[in-house]
C-alpha positions as CSV (number, residue, x, y, z in Angstrom):
1,M,12.3,122.9,112.0
2,G,14.2,125.8,110.7
3,E,16.4,125.9,113.8
4,K,17.2,122.2,113.3
5,I,18.2,122.7,109.8
6,K,20.5,125.7,110.8
7,E,22.1,123.6,113.6
8,E,23.0,120.8,111.1
9,K,24.5,123.3,108.7
10,N,26.7,124.7,111.5
11,K,27.8,121.3,112.4
12,E,28.7,120.6,108.7
13,A,30.7,123.9,108.6
14,N,32.6,123.1,111.8
15,K,33.4,119.7,110.4
16,T,34.7,121.2,107.2
17,M,37.0,123.7,109.1
18,T,38.6,120.9,111.3
19,F,42.3,120.2,110.2
20,S,45.0,118.1,111.7
21,K,48.5,119.7,112.0
22,K,49.6,117.4,109.1
23,D,46.7,118.5,106.9
24,F,47.4,122.1,107.8
25,A,51.0,121.9,106.8
26,K,50.1,120.2,103.6
27,A,47.5,122.8,102.8
28,C,50.2,125.5,103.5
29,E,52.5,123.8,101.0
30,E,49.8,123.8,98.3
31,M,48.8,127.4,98.8
32,P,51.4,128.9,96.5
33,K,50.3,126.5,93.8
34,K,46.8,127.8,93.8
35,N,46.4,131.1,92.1
36,I,43.7,132.4,94.3
37,V,43.6,136.0,95.5
38,T,41.2,136.8,98.3
39,N,40.9,139.5,100.9
40,S,38.7,137.5,103.2
41,I,39.5,137.3,106.9
42,E,39.6,133.6,106.7
43,S,42.4,133.7,104.0
44,T,44.4,136.2,106.1
45,I,44.2,134.0,109.2
46,E,45.2,131.0,107.1
47,K,48.3,132.8,105.8
48,I,49.4,133.8,109.3
49,G,48.9,130.1,110.4
50,C,51.1,128.9,107.5
51,R,53.9,131.3,108.4
52,E,53.7,130.1,111.9
53,V,54.1,126.5,110.8
54,E,57.1,127.3,108.5
55,R,58.8,129.1,111.4
56,K,58.4,126.1,113.7
57,K,59.7,123.8,111.0
58,K,62.8,125.9,110.6
59,K,63.4,126.1,114.3
60,H,63.0,122.3,114.4
61,R,65.5,121.8,111.6
62,K,68.0,124.2,113.2
63,K,67.7,122.4,116.6
64,H,68.2,119.0,114.9
65,Y,71.3,120.2,113.1
66,L,72.8,121.6,116.3
67,V,72.2,118.2,118.0
68,R,74.0,116.4,115.2
69,L,76.9,118.8,115.2
70,L,77.4,118.5,119.0
71,G,77.2,114.7,118.7
72,G,79.7,114.6,115.9
73,A,82.1,116.9,117.9
74,T,81.7,114.8,121.0
75,A,82.5,111.6,119.0
76,V,85.6,113.1,117.6
77,I,86.9,114.3,120.9
78,A,86.2,111.0,122.5
79,F,88.1,109.2,119.6
80,V,91.2,111.5,119.9
81,L,91.3,111.1,123.7
82,F,91.0,107.3,123.1
83,L,94.1,107.4,120.7
84,F,96.1,109.2,123.4
85,S,95.1,106.8,126.1
86,P,97.5,104.2,127.7
87,F,95.8,101.5,125.6
88,F,98.1,102.6,122.7
89,N,101.3,102.9,124.7
90,V,104.2,100.9,123.2
91,D,105.0,97.8,125.3
92,K,107.2,95.9,122.6
93,I,109.5,97.1,119.8
94,T,110.8,94.5,117.3
95,V,113.5,94.9,114.7
96,T,114.0,92.9,111.5
97,G,116.4,93.0,108.5
98,N,119.4,94.3,110.4
99,H,122.9,92.7,110.2
100,Y,125.5,95.3,110.9
101,Y,123.6,96.9,113.8
102,S,122.0,95.1,116.8
103,D,118.3,95.4,117.6
104,K,119.1,97.6,120.5
105,E,121.2,100.0,118.4
106,V,118.5,100.3,115.7
107,I,115.9,101.1,118.4
108,V,118.1,103.7,119.9
109,M,118.7,105.4,116.6
110,S,115.1,105.3,115.7
111,G,114.0,107.3,118.8
112,A,111.2,104.8,119.6
113,V,110.7,104.2,123.4
114,T,108.5,101.8,125.2
115,G,105.9,103.6,127.2
116,N,105.4,106.2,124.4
117,N,102.2,106.5,122.4
118,L,102.2,104.0,119.5
119,I,100.7,106.3,117.0
120,F,101.9,109.9,117.7
121,K,105.3,109.6,119.6
122,P,107.6,109.8,117.9
123,G,105.5,108.7,114.9
124,K,106.2,106.6,111.8
125,K,107.7,109.4,109.6
126,K,110.0,110.5,112.5
127,I,111.3,107.0,113.0
128,I,112.0,106.5,109.3
129,K,113.7,109.9,109.1
130,N,115.9,109.2,112.1
131,L,117.1,105.9,110.7
132,E,117.5,107.0,107.0
133,T,120.0,109.6,108.0
134,N,122.4,106.6,108.6
135,P,123.8,105.5,105.2
136,Y,123.8,101.8,106.3
137,F,120.0,101.9,106.0
138,R,118.8,101.7,102.4
139,E,115.1,101.5,103.3
140,V,113.1,101.6,106.5
141,N,109.4,100.5,107.1
142,V,107.5,101.0,110.3
143,K,104.3,99.1,111.2
144,R,102.0,99.3,114.2
145,R,100.5,96.2,115.6
146,L,97.6,97.1,117.8
147,P,97.4,97.5,120.6
148,S,101.0,98.0,121.7
149,T,103.7,96.6,119.3
150,L,105.9,98.6,117.1
151,E,107.7,96.8,114.2
152,I,110.8,98.3,112.5
153,D,111.9,96.6,109.3
154,V,115.2,97.8,107.7
155,E,117.1,97.0,104.6
156,E,120.8,97.5,105.1
157,R,123.5,98.4,102.6
158,K,126.2,95.8,102.8
159,Q,129.7,96.9,103.5
160,V,132.0,95.1,101.0
161,A,135.2,97.0,100.7
162,N,137.3,99.7,102.1
163,I,139.9,102.2,100.7
164,K,142.8,103.5,102.6
165,Y,142.8,107.3,102.8
166,G,145.7,108.6,104.8
167,N,145.5,106.8,108.1
168,K,141.8,106.3,107.8
169,Y,139.7,103.5,106.3
170,V,136.8,104.5,104.1
171,V,134.2,101.7,104.2
172,I,131.9,101.4,101.0
173,S,128.9,99.5,99.8
174,E,128.6,97.5,96.6
175,S,127.3,100.7,94.8
176,G,130.2,102.8,96.2
177,I,128.2,104.6,98.9
178,I,130.6,105.6,101.8
179,L,129.1,104.0,104.9
180,R,131.7,105.2,107.4
181,I,135.2,106.4,107.9
182,G,137.3,105.0,110.8
183,S,140.7,104.4,112.0
184,I,140.4,100.6,112.7
185,D,141.0,98.1,109.9
186,P,137.4,96.8,109.0
187,K,138.8,93.5,107.7
188,L,137.1,94.0,104.4
189,T,138.5,93.8,100.8
190,L,141.1,96.6,100.5
191,L,141.1,98.5,97.3
192,K,144.5,99.9,96.4
193,G,145.7,102.1,93.5
194,L,142.8,104.5,93.5
195,T,143.2,108.2,94.1
196,L,140.2,109.5,95.9
197,S,139.0,113.0,95.1
198,K,136.0,113.2,97.4
199,I,134.9,111.4,100.6
200,K,131.8,112.2,102.5
201,V,129.8,109.7,104.5
202,G,126.4,109.0,102.8
203,E,127.6,110.0,99.4
204,Q,129.2,108.2,96.4
205,V,132.9,107.7,96.6
206,R,134.8,109.6,93.9
207,A,138.2,108.8,92.5
208,E,140.4,110.2,89.7
209,E,140.2,106.8,88.1
210,K,136.4,106.9,87.5
211,V,136.2,104.0,84.9
212,T,138.5,101.8,86.9
213,L,136.6,102.4,90.2
214,K,133.3,101.6,88.5
215,E,134.8,98.3,87.2
216,T,136.2,97.4,90.4
217,L,133.0,97.9,92.3
218,S,131.2,95.8,89.8
219,M,133.8,93.0,90.3
220,V,133.4,93.3,94.1
221,A,129.6,93.0,93.8
222,L,130.1,89.8,91.7
223,M,132.7,88.5,94.2
224,N,130.1,88.6,96.9
225,K,127.4,86.9,94.8
226,G,130.0,84.2,93.8
227,D,130.9,83.5,97.4
228,L,134.5,84.7,97.0
229,F,136.6,86.8,99.2
230,F,139.7,88.8,98.1
231,K,141.9,90.3,100.9
232,K,143.1,93.0,98.6
233,I,142.5,94.2,95.0
234,Q,145.4,96.2,93.5
235,V,144.2,98.4,90.7
236,K,146.8,98.9,87.8
237,D,146.7,100.6,84.5
238,R,145.6,97.6,82.4
239,Y,144.8,94.8,84.8
240,I,143.8,94.0,88.3
241,E,145.5,91.8,90.8
242,A,143.1,90.2,93.3
243,Y,144.7,88.7,96.4
244,V,143.1,85.4,97.6
245,F,145.9,85.1,100.2
246,D,148.8,87.3,100.7
247,T,150.9,85.1,98.4
248,L,148.2,83.8,96.1
249,I,146.8,86.3,93.5
250,V,144.5,86.4,90.5
251,R,145.7,88.6,87.6
252,G,143.6,89.8,84.7
253,T,141.5,92.6,83.1
254,P,138.4,93.8,84.9
255,D,136.1,92.3,82.3
256,R,137.8,89.0,82.3
257,M,137.8,88.9,86.0
258,K,134.1,89.5,86.1
259,E,133.5,86.8,83.5
260,V,135.3,84.0,85.3
261,I,133.7,85.0,88.6
262,D,130.3,85.0,87.1
263,N,130.5,81.7,85.3
264,G,132.1,80.0,88.4
265,D,135.4,79.1,86.6
266,L,137.6,81.0,89.0
267,Q,136.0,79.5,92.1
268,K,136.8,76.0,90.7
269,V,140.4,76.7,90.2
270,I,140.8,78.3,93.7
271,N,139.0,75.4,95.3
272,K,141.3,72.9,93.5
273,L,144.4,74.8,94.7
274,Y,142.9,75.0,98.2
275,K,142.3,71.2,98.4
276,S,145.9,70.7,97.2
277,K,147.0,73.1,100.0
278,I,148.6,75.5,97.6
279,K,148.6,79.0,98.9
280,R,151.3,80.6,96.8
281,G,151.4,81.4,93.1
282,T,149.6,83.4,90.4
283,I,146.4,82.6,88.5
284,N,146.5,84.2,85.1
285,L,143.3,85.0,83.2
286,G,143.9,85.0,79.5
287,D,141.6,85.5,76.5
288,H,139.3,82.8,75.1
289,N,138.5,81.2,78.5
290,Y,142.2,80.5,79.1
291,I,143.3,80.2,82.8
292,S,146.8,79.2,83.8
293,F,148.6,78.8,87.2
294,S,152.2,79.5,87.9
295,P,153.8,78.8,91.3
296,A,155.8,82.0,90.9
297,F,154.6,84.9,92.9
């Protein structure tokens, strides 16, 4: 009877000492919370076991971190290799917004070449920089259309007039930016009577007659908007002579000239003369909306 009772107690003790790994780990976490100090052999063994569990957990976390790191690095390398693959090579280059230069000329100046990588060679910034060194381009935008199309959109400065400088022609935009200097007549409105003080391609034209130059450029800008064309504009001290034809001129102050162009009155007079086949004479712009015509030239 005594032996049976003893055997049952041993079974109960063994049952009490049986832990799963999860229970053991949980017990290890709760140990620091219990303020129990003991020097028993069981306690020492238990502490050693907890340290072993903690080491295994740290080792597992480290291994998991390395796996994730290697996986991320592999993904990045694969992505970069994909970007450099033939899938992103340029097959087509389109150009929009150009008027003075042809599509082919814009593409050559941009440095873009079919067969090159769409993203990295030569790259958007490089293309924009290449084109914006040319004063004809006010603004440049580059877009990539996956997988293989490169789109170049430009906004050009319009050449509106030229100034004779020695035997050269200085071509300028509406704002007075020098677009180019050449020896061939560009067939644009010729500005005469200005004494140029500085000419450099890509920069603002400068003349000794600063105020007159500014007013003349403003008038030329209105001329283009008002669908007018003057062969020549002769700048004088107090007034301007604008040549519709070699023998038909408009004479008036810069302000008065701008006023009649802006409100369309000058265009009406010129159209009436043109329909009457009159190509010789002088259109005088007086004050108070007064416009007169004289056959004398």
